[in-house]
C-alpha positions in Angstrom: -24.6 -47.6 33.1 -28.4 -46.9 33.2 -28.3 -46.0 29.5 -26.5 -49.2 28.7 -29.1 -51.1 30.7 -26.7 -52.5 33.2 -28.3 -50.7 36.1 -31.8 -49.8 36.8 -32.9 -46.2 37.5 -33.7 -47.2 41.1 -30.2 -48.5 41.7 -28.7 -45.4 40.2 -30.9 -43.2 42.3 -29.7 -44.8 45.5 -26.1 -44.4 44.5 -26.2 -40.7 43.6 -28.8 -39.9 46.3 -31.5 -38.6 44.0 -35.0 -39.5 43.3 -35.8 -42.0 40.6 -37.7 -39.4 38.7 -34.7 -37.0 38.7 -32.4 -39.9 37.4 -34.9 -40.4 34.5 -34.8 -36.6 33.7 -31.0 -36.6 33.7 -31.0 -39.7 31.5 -33.3 -38.0 29.0 -31.3 -34.7 29.1 -27.9 -36.6 28.5 -29.3 -38.3 25.5 -30.7 -35.1 24.0 -28.1 -32.5 24.9 -25.1 -34.4 26.1 -23.0 -33.7 29.2 -24.1 -30.0 29.3 -27.5 -31.1 30.5 -25.9 -32.2 33.8 -24.9 -28.6 34.7 -27.3 -26.5 36.8 -29.6 -24.3 34.8 -28.7 -21.1 36.7 -25.0 -21.5 36.1 -23.6 -18.2 34.5 -26.8 -16.3 35.4 -26.8 -13.2 37.6 -28.9 -13.9 40.7 -32.0 -11.8 41.2 -30.9 -10.6 44.6 -27.3 -9.7 43.6 -26.0 -6.3 44.7 -25.9 -3.8 41.8 -22.5 -2.6 40.5 -23.6 1.1 41.1 -24.4 0.4 44.7 -21.1 -1.4 45.2 -19.3 1.6 43.8 -21.3 4.0 46.1 -20.4 1.9 49.2 -16.6 1.9 48.3 -16.7 5.6 47.6 -18.3 6.4 51.0 -15.8 4.1 52.7 -12.9 5.9 51.2 -14.1 9.4 51.8 -16.7 10.3 54.4 -16.2 7.1 56.4 -12.6 6.4 55.7 -11.7 5.1 59.2 -15.0 3.5 60.2 -15.0 -0.2 61.0 -17.3 -2.5 58.9 -20.0 -2.8 61.5 -20.2 0.9 62.2 -20.1 1.6 58.5 -23.0 -0.7 57.8 -25.1 1.2 60.5 -24.2 4.6 59.1 -25.1 3.6 55.5 -28.5 2.4 56.6 -29.2 5.3 58.9 -27.9 8.2 57.0 -28.0 7.0 53.3 -30.8 4.5 53.3 -28.5 1.7 52.0 -29.8 -1.5 53.5 -27.0 -4.1 53.4 -25.8 -6.7 55.9 -22.6 -6.4 57.7 -21.2 -9.4 55.8 -22.2 -7.9 52.4 -20.3 -4.7 53.3 -17.3 -6.7 54.4 -17.3 -8.7 51.1 -17.6 -5.5 49.0 -14.8 -3.7 50.8 -12.5 -6.8 51.0 -12.9 -7.4 47.2 -11.8 -3.7 46.7 -8.8 -4.2 49.0 -10.2 -2.3 51.9 -9.8 -4.0 55.2 -11.4 -2.9 58.5 -9.1 -0.2 60.2 -9.5 -1.8 63.6 -6.8 -4.3 64.1 -7.6 -7.5 66.0 -5.1 -9.7 67.6 -5.3 -13.3 68.7 -7.4 -13.5 71.8 -6.1 -14.9 75.0 -8.1 -17.3 77.2 -9.8 -15.4 80.0 -12.5 -16.3 82.4 -15.2 -13.6 82.4 -17.1 -12.8 85.6 -20.8 -13.3 84.9 -23.1 -10.3 84.8 -25.1 -9.2 87.8 -28.6 -10.6 87.4 -30.5 -7.3 88.1 -29.8 -3.7 86.9 -28.6 -1.4 89.5 -26.7 -4.1 91.5 -23.4 -2.8 90.3 -22.2 0.3 88.3 -18.7 0.3 86.9 -17.3 3.8 86.9 -14.1 5.1 85.4 -12.5 8.1 83.5 -11.0 8.0 80.0 -8.3 10.5 79.2 -8.3 10.7 75.3 -7.9 13.3 72.6 -11.6 13.3 71.9 -11.6 16.5 69.9 -8.6 15.2 67.7 -6.7 18.4 68.2 -9.5 20.9 67.5 -9.7 21.8 71.2 -8.4 20.9 74.7 -7.7 17.3 75.7 -10.7 16.1 77.7 -11.6 13.3 80.1 -14.8 11.4 79.8 -16.3 10.2 83.2 -19.0 7.6 83.0 -20.8 4.8 84.6 -22.0 1.6 82.9 -24.5 -0.9 84.4 -22.9 -4.3 84.8 -26.2 -6.2 84.2 -27.2 -4.4 80.9 -24.1 -2.8 79.6 -26.0 0.4 79.4 -24.1 3.6 80.0 -26.1 5.2 82.7 -24.6 8.6 82.5 -21.4 10.3 81.2 -19.9 13.7 81.3 -16.9 15.4 79.7 -14.5 17.2 82.1 -11.2 19.0 81.7 -9.6 16.7 84.3 -10.6 13.5 86.1 -11.7 15.3 89.3 -14.1 14.8 92.3 -16.5 17.3 90.9 -16.9 15.3 87.7 -17.7 12.1 89.8 -20.2 14.2 91.9 -21.9 15.2 88.7 -22.0 11.6 87.6 -23.4 10.4 90.8 -26.1 13.1 91.0 -27.3 12.8 87.4 -27.3 9.0 87.3 -29.4 8.9 90.6 -31.8 11.4 89.0 -32.2 9.2 86.0 -32.3 5.7 87.4 -32.1 5.7 91.3 -29.6 4.8 93.9 -27.5 1.6 93.0 -26.2 -0.9 95.4 -22.5 -0.6 94.6 -19.9 1.3 92.7 -16.9 -0.5 91.2 -14.0 1.8 90.5 -10.2 1.8 90.3 -7.9 2.9 93.2 -7.8 6.5 92.3 -7.1 9.1 95.0 -10.6 10.4 94.4 -11.9 7.2 96.0 -9.3 6.3 98.6 -6.8 8.1 100.7 -3.1 7.9 100.2 -1.8 5.4 102.7 1.5 7.4 103.1 -0.2 10.4 104.6 0.0 10.7 108.3 -3.1 10.1 110.4 -4.7 13.0 112.1 -5.6 13.0 115.8 -9.3 12.6 115.0 -8.6 9.6 112.8 -6.5 7.9 115.5 -9.3 8.4 118.0 -11.9 7.2 115.5 -9.8 4.2 114.5 -10.4 4.6 110.8 -9.2 6.8 108.0 -11.4 9.7 107.0 -13.0 9.0 103.6 -12.5 11.2 100.6 -15.3 13.5 99.5 -16.7 11.0 96.9 -16.4 8.1 99.2 -18.2 10.1 101.9 -21.1 10.9 99.5 -21.4 7.2 98.5 -21.3 6.1 102.3 -24.2 8.6 103.0 -26.3 7.2 100.2 -25.6 3.6 101.2 -23.7 2.8 98.1 -21.0 0.2 98.6 -17.6 1.2 97.1 -15.6 -1.6 95.6 -12.0 -0.9 94.5 -10.6 -3.0 91.7 -7.1 -4.3 91.7 -6.6 -4.2 87.9 -8.2 -2.6 84.8 -9.3 -6.1 83.6 -11.4 -6.5 86.7 -13.8 -3.7 85.5 -13.5 -4.8 81.9 -16.9 -3.7 80.9 -16.4 -0.1 81.3 -12.8 -0.4 79.8 -14.4 -2.0 76.7 -17.0 0.8 76.7 -14.2 3.4 76.4 -12.8 1.4 73.4 -16.2 1.6 71.6 -16.7 5.3 72.6 -13.2 6.2 71.3 -14.2 4.7 67.9 -17.8 6.0 67.5 -18.1 9.0 69.8 -15.0 10.6 68.3 -16.6 10.4 64.9 -19.9 12.1 66.1 -17.7 14.8 67.7 -15.8 15.3 64.4 -19.1 15.4 62.4 -20.5 18.1 64.7 -17.1 20.0 64.5 -17.0 20.1 68.3 -14.1 22.3 69.6 -14.8 23.0 73.3 -16.0 21.3 76.5 -19.5 22.7 76.0 -19.7 21.4 72.5 -18.5 17.9 73.5 -21.2 17.6 76.3 -23.8 18.8 73.8 -22.9 16.0 71.3 -22.7 13.5 74.2 -26.3 14.2 75.1 -27.6 13.1 71.7 -25.1 10.2 71.4 -25.9 8.3 74.7 -29.6 7.5 73.8 -28.6 6.2 70.4 -25.9 4.1 72.0 -28.2 2.7 74.6 -30.8 1.7 72.1 -28.1 -0.1 69.9 -26.0 -1.8 72.6 -27.9 -2.2 75.8 -29.2 -5.7 76.6 -31.9 -7.0 78.9 -30.9 -8.2 82.4 -31.3 -11.8 83.4 -33.9 -10.8 86.0 -36.6 -8.3 85.1 -36.6 -6.7 88.6 -34.6 -3.6 89.2 -32.2 -3.1 92.2 -32.2 0.7 91.9 -33.6 2.2 95.1 -35.4 5.4 95.3 -33.8 8.4 97.0 -34.9 8.7 100.6 -37.2 11.7 101.1 -35.0 13.0 103.9 -31.8 12.9 101.7 -30.8 16.2 100.1 -29.0 15.1 96.9 -27.5 18.5 96.4 -26.0 18.5 99.9 -24.7 14.9 99.6 -23.0 15.6 96.3 -21.0 18.6 97.5 -17.6 19.3 99.1 -17.9 19.4 102.9 -15.4 21.2 105.2 -15.4 21.9 108.9 -14.7 25.4 110.1 -14.7 27.4 113.3 -17.0 30.5 113.2 -15.1 33.6 113.8 -15.9 36.3 116.3 -17.7 38.4 113.8 -19.9 35.3 113.0 -18.2 34.7 109.6 -16.9 31.5 108.0 -14.1 31.5 105.5 -13.3 29.2 102.6 -10.0 30.6 101.2 -10.9 34.1 99.9 -14.6 33.5 100.1 -16.7 34.6 103.1 -20.2 33.7 104.4 -21.9 35.9 107.0 -24.1 34.1 109.6 -27.2 35.9 110.7 -28.1 36.0 114.4 -29.8 32.8 115.9 -32.9 32.6 118.0 -32.9 35.4 120.5 -29.9 37.1 119.0 -27.7 34.1 119.6 -24.1 34.3 118.4 -22.4 31.3 116.8 -18.8 32.6 117.3 -16.5 29.7 118.2 -19.0 26.9 117.0 -17.7 24.1 114.8 -19.9 24.2 111.6 -20.0 22.3 108.4 -19.4 24.3 105.3 -20.8 22.8 102.0 -19.6 24.0 98.7 -22.3 23.0 96.2 -21.8 22.0 92.6 -23.5 25.3 91.5 -20.8 27.3 93.4 -22.9 28.4 96.4 -21.8 28.0 100.0 -24.1 26.6 102.8 -23.3 26.7 106.5 -24.8 23.8 108.5 -24.8 23.5 112.2 -26.3 20.4 114.0 -28.2 19.5 110.9 -29.8 23.1 110.4 -28.9 25.5 107.6 -27.6 28.7 109.1 -26.6 30.7 106.1 -26.3 30.5 102.3 -24.1 32.3 99.8 -25.4 32.3 96.3 -22.2 33.7 94.8 -21.2 31.5 91.8 -17.7 30.0 91.9 -15.1 31.7 89.8 -12.0 30.0 88.4 -9.8 31.4 91.3 -12.3 29.9 93.9 -12.5 26.4 92.4 -12.6 23.8 95.2 -9.8 21.9 93.4 -7.3 24.7 93.0 -5.7 24.8 96.5 -7.3 21.6 97.9 -6.4 19.2 95.1 -3.5 17.7 97.0 -5.8 16.7 99.9 -7.7 14.3 97.9 -10.9 15.9 99.0 -10.5 15.8 102.8 -13.6 16.5 104.7 -11.9 17.9 107.8 -10.4 21.3 108.3 -8.2 20.0 111.0 -5.8 18.6 108.5 -2.3 19.5 109.1 0.0 19.2 106.2 3.2 17.2 107.0 6.2 19.4 107.6 8.3 20.0 104.5 11.8 18.9 104.5 14.1 21.9 104.5 17.4 21.6 102.7 20.4 23.2 104.4 21.7 26.4 102.8 24.5 26.0 100.4 27.9 26.9 101.6 29.4 29.9 99.8 32.6 31.8 100.4 30.5 34.6 102.0 28.9 32.6 104.7 31.8 30.1 105.2 34.1 32.9 106.6 31.5 33.6 109.4 31.6 30.0 110.7 34.2 29.5 113.5 35.3 26.1 114.6 34.3 25.2 118.1 36.8 24.8 120.9 36.5 21.0 120.8 37.5 21.0 117.1 40.6 18.8 116.3 42.3 21.8 114.9 42.3 23.4 118.3 43.4 20.3 120.3 46.4 19.1 118.4 49.1 17.4 120.5 52.7 17.8 119.5 55.1 14.9 120.2 58.8 14.6 119.5 59.2 18.2 118.9 62.7 19.6 117.9 63.3 23.1 116.9 65.7 23.8 114.1 65.8 27.1 112.3 62.4 27.8 114.0 60.9 24.9 112.0 58.8 22.0 113.5 60.2 18.5 112.6 58.2 16.4 115.0 54.9 14.4 114.5 51.4 15.4 114.9 48.9 13.2 116.8 
């Protein structure tokens, strides 16, 4: 209509939302080259920033061989770190999707949940848990990863591989996390027997007199350090540490596979190099820059707190026993004997035994713990009781089975019905009884 003169260039520019000069250019191009002049000049050209076909083939080859079960985000990070291939996550996804390779991690429709806000300062709350998983993918024993994550930053403060989820593993976690960051305000854990006592167990006399259940070994250590223990009612309540396990089971498993880890020592060695890289990638800044971690009091002995405590009576020969292990107590001031005294026996994480009486160390045994002297071997069922006055509940004894051999020895008592039968309406006929028995 502009060419025919029915509209002006200004009226056409307002209609197509272009400048008047652009409308004049289009008018000139339409007259000289026809409708093809209206197409963009870059149509059909290869963009200058397009990904080369050779690079696309290399990404697809790596995704199907070395990184065959990596998700797209993890794959993009590995390509940039190990192969110097700098691509965005969306570009990697487009390349693999066009090749028919979807992310191996399946995602389902999310349900609406209300998330608890993070703590404002780091050190206010640590979520702790253990993950029982085939971390070595059949190359070695099945291990449990015990770890703690800071609620404010999402940073895994510390983690350690163990053969089982045991109190010793949580002692190692507590000791090393305090050495690295400090004493937190609270621990958030599940209701495992390591943290709370079994309510079905009978109360001891000392507990009834004190009016409270005796804490477990780990709960006692947290109480001595002033750490509040919070027990969750569901896994979703401590969702941050649960989500951490999901990420670890995806990324850490692949690092263990690359290092060909086959034992507990190999797994812990790989974990030491994995945690710093994971913190750098995923840790976030807290809402408040201040830290709630507290320094360890100078009077506190961390090795003594993070150990197994038991109470024993000193024998007449001034020795203290812990199963088959023995500690000899030297004479006190003036040749004093400690026979009959109630002392505290500490089994340290390095395997040594320490005898403490009224806050004073009497003796030490530097003998390292062997497999037969593990504190969890015979005391596992006690859930780490601190007291030696624990009396195990009496076992129910089942009566002996009656056999023909012992049945013959049993004689019915004099009051048995067989011996007190009354005969009524008796009549003898051919020496046979024809009456009634009552």
